C-alpha positions in Angstrom: -10.0 -8.0 -19.3 -9.1 -11.2 -21.1 -10.1 -11.8 -24.7 -10.9 -15.3 -26.0 -10.2 -16.0 -29.6 -13.0 -17.6 -31.6 -12.6 -21.0 -33.2 -13.3 -19.6 -36.6 -12.3 -16.4 -38.3 -15.2 -14.1 -39.1 -14.2 -14.2 -42.8 -14.8 -17.9 -42.6 -18.2 -17.5 -41.2 -19.2 -15.0 -43.9 -17.9 -17.4 -46.6 -19.9 -20.3 -45.2 -23.0 -18.2 -44.8 -22.7 -17.2 -48.4 -22.3 -20.8 -49.4 -25.5 -21.8 -47.5 -27.3 -18.9 -49.2 -26.2 -20.1 -52.6 -27.8 -23.6 -52.0 -31.3 -24.2 -53.3 -33.5 -22.7 -50.5 -34.8 -25.6 -48.4 -38.3 -25.7 -46.9 -38.1 -24.6 -43.2 -34.8 -22.6 -43.6 -35.8 -19.0 -42.8 -32.6 -17.1 -42.0 -28.9 -17.2 -42.5 -26.4 -15.2 -40.4 -22.7 -15.0 -39.8 -23.0 -14.5 -36.0 -19.7 -13.0 -34.6 -20.8 -13.2 -31.0 -21.6 -16.9 -31.3 -18.7 -17.5 -33.6 -20.9 -19.7 -35.7 -23.0 -19.6 -38.8 -26.5 -19.2 -37.3 -29.3 -20.8 -39.2 -33.0 -20.1 -38.5 -35.2 -23.0 -39.0 -38.9 -23.8 -38.3 -38.4 -27.3 -36.8 -36.3 -30.4 -36.4 -37.3 -31.7 -39.8 -35.7 -28.6 -41.3 -32.6 -29.2 -39.3 -32.3 -32.6 -40.8 -32.7 -31.4 -44.4 -30.1 -28.6 -43.8 -27.5 -31.0 -42.3 -27.7 -33.3 -45.3 -26.5 -30.5 -47.5 -23.9 -28.7 -45.3 -21.0 -31.0 -46.3 -21.7 -30.6 -50.0 -21.6 -26.8 -49.5 -18.2 -27.1 -47.7 -19.6 -25.9 -44.4 -18.3 -27.8 -41.2 -21.2 -29.0 -39.1 -19.4 -27.9 -36.0 -19.4 -24.3 -37.3 -23.2 -24.1 -37.4 -25.7 -23.2 -34.6 -29.4 -23.7 -35.3 -32.1 -21.3 -34.0 -35.6 -22.8 -34.1 -38.1 -20.0 -34.8 -41.3 -21.8 -35.4 -43.5 -21.0 -38.4 -42.2 -18.5 -41.0 -43.4 -15.0 -40.5 -45.2 -12.9 -43.1 -44.8 -9.6 -44.7 -47.5 -7.2 -43.3 -49.6 -5.0 -45.4 -52.6 -2.9 -44.7 -56.0 -2.8 -46.5 -54.8 0.4 -48.0 -51.7 -1.1 -49.7 -51.6 -2.7 -53.2 -52.3 -6.4 -52.4 -52.4 -9.3 -54.8 -54.2 -11.6 -54.9 -57.1 -9.1 -54.4 -59.6 -9.7 -51.6 -62.6 -8.2 -49.9 -61.8 -5.3 -47.6 -59.0 -3.7 -49.8 -58.9 -0.1 -50.8 -60.1 0.6 -54.3 -60.3 3.8 -56.3 -62.4 4.8 -59.4 -61.0 6.6 -62.4 -61.7 9.9 -60.6 -60.6 10.5 -57.0 -63.1 8.6 -55.0 -61.7 5.8 -52.6 -63.9 2.9 -51.7 -63.6 -0.7 -50.5 -63.7 -3.9 -52.5 -66.6 -6.1 -51.3 -66.4 -9.6 -52.5 -64.6 -11.3 -55.4 -67.4 -13.4 -57.1 -68.1 -15.7 -60.0 -71.1 -14.9 -62.1 -73.1 -18.2 -62.5 -74.0 -19.1 -66.1 -72.1 -16.2 -67.5 -68.5 -17.5 -67.0 -67.5 -14.1 -65.7 -65.3 -13.1 -62.6 -65.0 -9.9 -60.8 -66.1 -8.2 -57.7 -69.1 -6.4 -55.9 -68.8 -3.0 -54.4 -71.1 -0.1 -53.8 -72.8 1.4 -56.9 -72.0 5.0 -55.9 -68.3 4.2 -56.0 -68.4 4.5 -59.9 -67.8 7.9 -61.6 -70.7 10.0 -62.5 -73.6 11.3 -60.5 -74.8 9.0 -57.7 -77.6 6.8 -58.8 -76.9 7.5 -62.5 -75.9 3.8 -63.1 -72.8 4.6 -65.1 -70.7 1.7 -66.5 -67.4 1.3 -68.2 -65.4 3.0 -65.4 -62.0 1.5 -64.6 -61.4 0.5 -61.0 -58.0 0.3 -59.4 -56.5 -1.3 -56.4 -55.2 0.4 -54.4 -54.8 3.7 -56.2 -55.2 5.0 -59.7 -52.2 3.8 -61.7 -52.0 1.8 -64.9 -50.6 -1.3 -63.3 -53.2 -1.2 -60.5 -56.2 -1.7 -62.8 -58.3 -4.6 -61.6 -61.6 -4.2 -63.4 -64.3 -2.3 -65.2 -67.7 -1.5 -64.0 -70.0 -3.8 -65.9 -73.4 -4.0 -64.2 -74.7 -0.9 -62.5 -78.4 0.1 -62.9 -79.8 3.5 -62.2 -81.6 4.2 -59.0 -85.0 4.8 -60.5 -87.4 2.6 -58.5 -91.1 3.7 -58.5 -92.0 1.6 -55.5 -94.5 3.5 -53.3 -92.1 3.0 -50.4 -89.8 5.4 -52.1 -92.0 8.2 -50.9 -91.7 10.2 -54.1 -87.9 10.2 -54.0 -86.7 9.7 -57.5 -83.2 8.4 -56.5 -84.5 5.2 -54.9 -83.1 1.7 -55.0 -83.3 -1.7 -53.3 -79.5 -2.2 -53.4 -76.6 0.2 -53.7 -74.3 -2.4 -55.4 -72.5 -2.9 -58.8 -70.6 -5.6 -60.4 -67.0 -4.9 -61.6 -65.9 -7.3 -64.2 -62.2 -8.4 -63.7 -59.6 -7.7 -66.3 -58.1 -10.8 -68.1 -55.8 -11.9 -65.4 -57.9 -13.8 -62.8 -55.2 -16.3 -61.9 -54.8 -17.2 -58.3 -51.8 -14.8 -58.0 -54.1 -11.8 -58.7 -57.7 -12.8 -57.9 -59.0 -14.9 -55.1 -62.3 -15.4 -53.3 -61.2 -14.2 -49.8 -61.7 -11.5 -47.3 -58.8 -9.7 -45.5 -58.7 -10.4 -41.8 -57.2 -7.4 -39.9 -57.5 -8.9 -36.4 -59.4 -11.6 -34.5 -60.4 -8.8 -32.1 -62.8 -6.7 -34.3 -64.1 -4.0 -31.9 -67.7 -2.9 -31.5 -69.3 0.3 -29.9 -68.0 2.7 -32.6 -64.3 1.9 -32.0 -61.8 1.9 -34.9 -60.5 -1.5 -36.0 -57.0 -2.6 -37.2 -56.0 -1.9 -40.8 -53.1 -4.4 -40.8 -53.8 -7.7 -42.6 -52.8 -10.7 -40.5 -54.6 -13.5 -42.6 -57.5 -14.0 -45.0 -60.9 -15.6 -44.6 -61.5 -18.2 -47.4 -64.1 -20.8 -48.2 -66.8 -18.1 -48.2 -70.4 -19.2 -48.5 -73.6 -17.1 -48.7 -76.5 -17.1 -46.2 -80.1 -16.4 -47.0 -81.2 -15.0 -43.7 -80.5 -12.4 -41.1 -81.9 -11.8 -37.7 -82.0 -8.8 -35.3 -79.3 -9.0 -32.6 -76.8 -11.1 -34.7 -73.2 -10.1 -34.5 -71.7 -9.3 -37.9 -68.4 -8.0 -39.2 -67.0 -5.8 -41.9 -63.6 -4.8 -43.2 -63.3 -1.3 -44.7 -60.4 0.8 -45.9 -61.0 3.5 -43.5 -62.1 2.0 -40.2 -60.7 -1.5 -40.6 -62.2 -4.7 -39.2 -65.1 -4.0 -36.8 -68.1 -5.7 -35.5 -71.7 -4.7 -34.5 -75.1 -6.1 -34.1 -78.0 -6.2 -36.6 -80.5 -3.6 -35.5 -83.0 -4.0 -38.4 -83.3 -6.4 -41.3 -85.6 -4.3 -43.4 -85.0 -0.6 -42.9 -86.1 2.3 -45.3 -83.5 4.9 -44.7 -83.3 8.3 -46.4 -79.7 9.7 -46.8 -78.9 13.4 -47.5 -82.7 13.9 -48.0 -82.3 12.8 -51.6 -81.4 9.1 -51.7 -84.0 6.5 -50.6 -83.4 2.8 -50.0 -85.8 0.0 -49.8 -85.7 -2.7 -47.2 -81.9 -2.7 -46.4 -80.2 -3.9 -43.1 -78.8 -1.8 -40.4 -75.9 -2.6 -38.1 -75.7 -0.7 -34.8 -72.7 0.2 -32.6 -70.3 -0.2 -35.5 -67.8 2.3 -36.7 -67.8 3.6 -40.3 -66.2 6.3 -42.3 -65.8 7.7 -45.7 -64.1 5.1 -48.0 -65.8 2.2 -46.3 -68.5 2.1 -48.9 -68.5 -1.3 -50.6 -67.0 -3.1 -47.6 -67.9 -6.8 -47.3 -70.3 -7.5 -44.4 -70.2 -11.1 -43.2 -70.6 -13.7 -40.5 -67.2 -14.9 -39.3 -66.4 -18.7 -39.3 -67.4 -20.5 -36.2 -66.6 -24.2 -35.5 -67.2 -26.1 -38.7 -69.1 -23.2 -40.3 -67.4 -21.1 -43.0 -67.5 -17.4 -43.3 -70.8 -16.3 -44.7 -71.3 -13.3 -47.1 -74.3 -11.3 -46.1 -74.0 -8.0 -48.0 -72.2 -4.8 -49.0 -71.9 -1.7 -46.8 -73.0 1.5 -48.6 -73.7 4.2 -46.0 -73.5 5.0 -42.4 -74.4 7.6 -39.7 -74.0 8.5 -36.1 -74.3 11.1 -33.4 -70.7 12.4 -33.7 -68.1 12.5 -36.5 -64.6 13.7 -36.8 -63.1 14.6 -40.2 -62.8 11.0 -41.2 -65.2 8.7 -39.4 -68.1 8.3 -36.9 -66.9 8.4 -33.4 -70.1 7.9 -31.3 -73.6 6.4 -31.8 -72.4 4.8 -35.0 -74.4 2.6 -37.4 -74.3 1.6 -41.0 -76.6 0.2 -43.6 -75.8 -2.6 -46.1 -77.4 -4.1 -49.2 -78.4 -7.7 -48.4 -76.9 -10.5 -50.5 -80.2 -11.8 -52.0 -81.3 -8.2 -52.9 -78.0 -7.5 -54.7 -78.6 -10.5 -56.9 -82.1 -9.5 -57.6 -81.1 -5.9 -58.3 -78.3 -6.8 -60.7 -80.2 -9.8 -62.3 -77.3 -12.2 -61.6 -76.5 -15.1 -59.2 -73.1 -14.2 -57.6 -71.0 -16.9 -56.1 -68.7 -15.6 -53.4 
């Protein structure tokens, strides 16, 4: 079998690759490789404009143009993370942990109108202390409890002590299982943004698990003042990921574990849920020129069948509606 010598020694290709790598990184230059098979320095670029920019600098880097092969790879890829990872800037749908062992989901990053405060909403029962006690001051972490993962402190969290007749004599009764966590000092865009993790454009219904891998973020979030039965809504939780379902009731009065009563909350049917999804953002996805709309915070769920982690059949969940959260916490939150 004959062997054809390459035009360039491999050591030359390596040296030229290092020379290109030492240049200021140009927009559109996404990879650099000394390709022994091609006998060329192979440069991955996003488009022809990137090729032109690179060609201008090859001579100054001492790299002969004839020794270069371009590989157009389209738009730059992204590092993939899941909603259970440490993710900055923070976003709705990410895993959080209180100062104990409880895992929950970050709801919406928000501004507090008239108070100049930033932070996020999540389920009230995700704080330490007895459920419904209304404890404050608890440090919240994203993703797990570690000093450098601190993202906020529970600031507004009222006890569940409604005396509304619809509570039916249940002492632990509330119109919204929600609390406001005030962000720590660093609320720069590198660490805090108003966005929701998007795990997939295919967010399954009928009790199916959704993806946990983040592929993009929903931004430009608005709020919506109304719901209607039959509407398709979405949530992203740390346990069951991004899923969809249909609103089955806009003013339900559920009783959970025989001791927790809720006043006029919304129910979503045919949607998976599991432990750790509490606090998850519930929203309408963007459609046409419409933005994503924040509609509430998931706080509890049920179904006809469960495994050790999540509902597997006949699944539904309840969420505190956006307007009720504001009324309950006596603040106007801007998502």
